[in-house]
N, C-alpha and C positions, 0 to 999 in steps of 0.2 A: 266637224265630222265626228269627233270623239263623242260629243253629246248625242249626236244622232245614233251612232253605233251603240252607245250605252242604253239609249231608249229602246232600240230594237232588241238588245239582249234582255232587258227587263220584260218586254212584251213576250218574248219566247219563254222566259222563266215562268211568267204568269200562266201562259198556255199549258206548259208542262204541269204546273201545280193544279190547274183546273182539271186536266186529264186524270191525274192521280186521284183527286177528290171525287170525280165522277165514277172512277173505277171502284172506289171504296164506298161510295154512296149507293151502290146497287142494292144493298140490303134495305129491307123495309124499315121505317122508323121504329115500329114496335120491336122488331128483331134487334136493332141497334141498341135500343134502351135496355132490352133484356140481357144482351151480352155485357153491356157496361155494368149493369147491376150485379151480374154474376161475378165479374172481375172484382168489383168493390167488396162483395160479400166474402170472397175467398181471401183477398188481401187483408180485409178486416180481421178475419179469423187467424190468419197467419201472423198478423202483427200483434194482436192483443190477447190471443189465447195460446201463445207459443209455450212450449215446454221450458221449464227453468232448470233442467238437469245440468249438473256440472259438465262443462265442455271437456271432451277428451282431446286436449291440445297441450303440448309442452309449453312451458314458460319461455317467452322469447329471451329472457335474461340469463337463466341458468339451465334451461332444458328440463327441469323437474316436471313430472306429468300430473301431479296432484295439486288441486287448488280448491278454495272455498269461496262461498258467496261473501261479498264485502259491500253490501248496500247497493244503492243505485245512484245514478246521476240525476241532475235536475230534470232531464227529459224522461227519466224512468228506465234508462238502459242499465241492465245489471252489471255490477262490477265484480271482479274476481281477484283473489289474492293468492299468490304462490305460497305454499306451505313450507318451502325451503328458504327462499331468499326474501320473501315478504313483498315482492313487487306487485303492485296493483295495476290491473288493466281493465278497460271498460268492455272489451269484447274479444272474442277469439279472432284469429287472423282471417279465416274464411268461414263460410257456413251457408245456411239456407238463405233464400232471397231476402227475407225480412228479419233475419236473426239479429243483425247488428245495426239496423237503421237508427239514425238520430232524428229523423223527420217525424213530424206529427201525423196523426191519423188522417186529418183532413187533407194533407198534402198528397198522401198516397191515394186517397179516394179520388182526388181530382186528377191525379196522374193516370188512373185507370182509363178514364175517358180519352185522355191525350194519346195513350198507347193505341187504343182502338182506332182513333182518327188519323194515326200515322203522321203526327205533327213533328216539325223540326225542333231541335233543341231550343232555338230562339223563341218559337211560339209556345213551347211547353213552359219555359222559364217565365214568360210574360203572363201566361194564364194561371199558373199555380203559385207564383210568387217566390221562386228560387232563382239562384244564379244559373247562367247558361252551363257552367261547368257541372253543377249539381244535376241539372236536367239531363245532360249527356251521360253522367255516371249512372243515374237511375235507369236509363235506357240500356246501357251495357250490362248492368247487373241483372236486369230482367231478361235480356237476350241470352246471357250465359246460362241462366236457369232453364230457358226454353230449349237451347241447342241440344243438350244431352238427352232430352226426352222427346225429341221429335219422332213421329211414327216411322217405323222401319220401312224399307222398300225392297221388294223381292218379286221377280217375275219367274213364274214356274212354267212347266211344259205346256205348250199350246197357247200361251198368252203372248201378246204382242207388246213391243216396246220400241220407242224411237230414241236414239242416242245421237248426241251432237256435242260439240265443244263451244263454250262461250268464253270470250277473252275480255279481260279487264286490264287497263293500264296499271302497272305496278305503282303503288302510291305509298309515300312515307308521310302522309298527313299527320301532323302533330309532332314531327321531329324537326328540329332546327339544324340545318346542314352547316350553318356558320359556326356552330359550337362543336362540331364533330371533327375528329382528327383524320378520319378516313371516310369522307362522304362518298356514297356510291356514284353520285353524278352531280352536275350543277343544278341548282333549283330551277324549276320551270316557272317562268314569270307570266306565261299565258297558256293558252290551250295547245300550243305547238310543242315541239321539242321531242316528241315521241315518234319513232319510225312507224310508217304505215305497214300494214300486214302483220304477220306473226313474227315476233322477235323475242329476244330475251328480256325486253322491257314489258312484256305482257304476261299476265297470270292466266293460266288455263283452268277453266272450271268445266268438268265433265257433267253433263246433265242428261237426264232420262225421263221419258214420259210414257206411262203404260196405258193399257186399254181402259182401265178403271178411272183414269183422270188424275192419278197420283204421279208425283215426280220426285226425283232426288237430285242432289247436287254434291259435288266433291271438288273442293279447291285442291287441284292436283299438282301443279308444277308451274315453274317459270318456263316460258317459251313453248316450243312445239310438243305435242303429245307423243309419247313413245310407247312401244309395246309393253315394257315393264310397268310403266305407270298406269296404262289402261287396264292391264291385268290386275294390278293391286286394287284399283278402284272398283272394277266390275265383279270381281270374285266375291261371291256371297250375295250379290244383287241379281245377277243373271243366272238362272238355273238351266240345267240340261233340258233341251227341247223347246226353249223359248224362241220366239220369232222376233229377230232383232233387225230393225231398219236403221241404217246409218248412211252417211255420205260416203264418198270414195276415199276417206282417210286411210292410209296404208296400215295404221296400227290396229284397225278393227278386225280384218279377216283372220289373222293368226290367232288373236285372243278368242274370237268366237269359236274357232275350231277347238281350241283347248278347253273351252267351257261347254262344248257339245251343243251349242246353240245354232239354230238355223239363221244364217246371215243373209240379208238382202241389202246390197250396196246400191245406192241411188245416185245418179249423176245430177249435175246442176239443172239440166233441162226438166227433170222429173222431181224437182225438190218439193212439189206440192204434197208428196207422200210423207214429208216430214213437217207438215203444216202445224201439227200439234206442238212439237218442241220449238218450232220457229215462233209460234204465238207466245209461248212462255218466255222465250228470250226477249221478245218485244215488251212484254209485261215487266220483266225484271229491269230492263233499261229505264222504263217509265217510273218504276218504283224507286230506283236509285237516283234519278235525276234531281229531286229536291235537296238531296244531301250534299250536292256539289262536290262529289268525290268522297270515296270511303277508303280509309287506310287498309292496306292489304292484310294487316294482322287482325282486322275486325271484319273482313269481307264475309267469312263464313257465318258470322252472327247476323248480319243484315240479310243474307240469303235465307237463314233460318227464320227470320222475321217474315219474309215474303212467303215462305212455305207455310208458316203458321197462319197467315192471313188467308191462304188458299184452303187450308184444312179446317179452320175452327168453325166454319159454318155447319159442317157435318158432325164434328165431334168437339163442340165447344167445351162441354163440361170436363172431359178427360184432358184436353189440352191445357185448360186453365189450372186444373189440379196439378198437372205435371210442372207447370210454370212455378207454382209456389213450392212444390216439393223439391224442385231442382236446386242444386248448389251453384253459387257463383264462385268463380275461380280467382279473380284478381281483386285485391284491395287497391286503393288509389295509389299507394306507395309502390305496389308491385307493377302497376301499369307503367310507371316511369322507368322501370328496369327491364321491361320487355324488349326482346329483339324483334326482328322482322322475319316473316316466313321466308324460307329458302335462302336465308343469309346467315353467316356465322356472326360471332360477337363483334367482329371488325367490319361487318356489313359487306363482306366479300360474298359473291355468289357461291352456293353450295350445290352439290348434286341432289336431285330429288329422290 
């Protein structure tokens, strides 16, 4: 029975993967080649025509802010020496997407195609000849550069928007509970263990879809949506006079009145009026399925990846330039020291 169940699970996984590939293969072959070549060209310029100005970064040893060039490594990465203590480092702690890479040009050129094809870390590692950990880190670095430069979202007077909540199970993927002194819960050994419905084990993502086809997301809180959280998320996105369609969630009416927006609450029997946002939620679920769970601390980056895939067909050049100009936030060492959203250092729940 176990072998039969395993076989059925593999078949379902293959079907999901095929659905994702069909979704992303809607673009014509010529368009796909053009986008890949554009990515390669931009990555190539960012990698090998980057500025060699002295980085404005304090020395990690003594804190002195002045440094000088001190040759390069065998890979060609610039080295810097502190003028106070003499400590030599190969790169600054953070920077632009390609500033501190140790990978060769051909590796990043191959990764450009993998990123467009929405491949898993395992498949990326196998295709471009790096470890699975490196493939995953390349993805995180790229997504961090994209996240801060996504197109803004705003609905003005007279324009319509659909709002709804999307819930994901809180995930601590990548954290070993058996090494923690204060684990938030017992490890889940299977797909069960999470209460059904809305609970504090779920992460609420507020999503919106406007008349022009654009959408936004905001990883808002743990558990149910409240008035304060809805107000903080929607302020600046929903303008006065906007026409807002939502379900019957009690947090929306008061917030819409405060924002001077026209609010239309739709019950479950007429949910077809929210078909646009429901369709996006289905697409997001399909997009997330091949990753077999995403850690809550990276959830916003994967949602940014989905939004980029929706937007790049209309504004490919600007999105790609933003990706390369953007900064990544976390080094590999910093990732290990990260906490989890909506949790304190001891992994206790915090107020949103």
